[in-house]
N, C-alpha and C positions, 0 to 999 in steps of 0.2 A: 773253593773257587766255583763260580757258576759255570754251567755247561756252555752258555752263550759265549763267555769269555774264552773258554777252552777251544771252542770251534774256530776262533779267530787265529789260533796259534798254529805253527807249522808242526809237521810230524816230529821233526828233530826236537823242537821245544817240548812237545808232549812227552817224548821218550825221556828227556832230561827231567821233567817234572815227575814222571812216574818213578824214576830212580830215586829222586829226592824224597818222595813220599814213602817209598819202601825203607829208605834209610831212617826216616823219622820214626817209623813203626819199630824198627830194630832198636833204636836209641831209647824209645819210650819203654820198651820191654825191659831193657837194662835198668832204666831208672825205676821202674815198677819193682823189679827184683831187689834193688838196693834200698827202696823206700824213699827215694828222692823225687817223687812225682810232683811236678808243678801243676799241671793241668790234665786231669783225667780225660777230659773231652777231646783232647788233641788226637788220641789214637783213633777215636771214632771218625773224626773229621778226615784224618789221613786215609782211612779205609774207604770212606765215601769218595774222596778225591781220586783214589786209585780206580775205583769202579767207574767213575765218570770218564776218566782219561782212557781207560781200556775200552769203554763203550764207544767213544768217539773214534778211536783208532780203528776199531772193528767196523764201524759204520763207513769209514773212508775206504777200508779194504774191500768191503762188499760193494760199494758204489763203483770202485775201480774195476772189480771183477765183472760187474754188470755191464759196464761200458765196453770192456774188451770182448765180451760174448756177443754183444749186440752188433759190433762192428764187423 
């Protein structure tokens, strides 16, 4: 998912997506261990999605902290 699309989502939706991506990685690792991997690229995409989501959450936290210190 693109960062622009992620920025439009609420924090709750981002947290839910983060949980889903982490679950996807766990499932992928099980499939890899059993040799039933459908798409190897899926793990890389999930890791990048996790990084994007965490970055956006952190940006929002930093912006909120900056607003409270300026007030």
